[in-house]
N, C-alpha and C positions, 0 to 999 in steps of 0.2 A: 809685715811679713814679706811683701814684694821686695822691699830693700834688703831683707835678710837673705832671700833667695838669690837676688842679683849679686850681693856682696860675696856670698859663698861661691857662686859660679866664677866670679873674678878671682878669688883665692885659689880655686881649682885650676884655672887657666894658668895662674902664676906658680902652681905647684907649691903653695905656701901653707898647706895643711897636712899634718901627719895623718896617714891613713888610719891609724889606730884611734885617733881622736875623732875622726869622722864617724866611725862605726859605734863609738861610745856616746856620740851626741845625738840629739833628736833631729839633726839637720836632714839626714837621709829620709827619715820618716816624714818630715815636713814637706820635702819635695814631692814625695809620692802622694801625700794628702792634698797638696796643691792641685794635683790633677783632677780632683773632684770639685774644684772651685773655679768657675769660669773666669773670675778676675785674676786668679793666680796661675792658671793653666800654662800660659806661655813661659813664665818664669820657672815653674816647676820643670817643664820639659827642658828648658835651657840648662838648668842646674844639673838635671840627670844626664844630659848629653855630655856636659863637662866632667861629670863624675865618671862616666864611662871612659872618656879620654884620659882622665887622671889615672884610672885603675890599670891602664895598660902600660904605664910607665915603668913599673918594677915588679919583679916576681914577689916582692914582699907585700903586695896588694892582693894576694890570693884571697884572704879573708874578706876584704872589701867586695871583690867580685862575687864571692859566694853569697855575700849578704844582699847584693842588689839583683842578682839574676832571677830568683824566684818572683819577686814583685814585678820585674820587667816582663817576664813571661806571662804573668797573670793578666797583664794589660791586653792580652789577645782578645778577651771578651769585650773590653771597652772599645777596642778597634772595631770589632764586628758590629757592635751597637752603633758606633759612629757612621759606619758605611750604611747600615740599614736605615738610619735616620737621615742620611744625606748630608752629614756634617763633615764636609770636605776638609775644613781647617783642622779639626781634631784628628781626623783620620791621617792627614799628612804629617802632623806633628808626631803622632804615634809611630808612623812608618819611619820617620827620621830617627827616632829613638831606637826602634828595632834594628834599623840598618847600622847605626853606629855601634850598637851592642854586638851585632853579628860580625862586624868587621874587626872586633877586638879579639 
């Protein structure tokens, strides 16, 4: 799964994936699910950050943006829990994702 997330992040960097294929595939859901697994968390965040960068490239990605915004916003609770638990690494990674999303 780590390799799949890394590979997808690379494809997104290279703009090699059609946006409609992304939303029709389980890859976006896999990236969000990876945030619940300590061993996949970093790769999940990286893929989601690349997805956010990818989504700003064209107006035709509006459906993609609409599909990823609700789950990104829902991560606010996860951030709050990380802060309360003193998990600085998770909190920083989520802040990075929120920041990249907000800048789009």
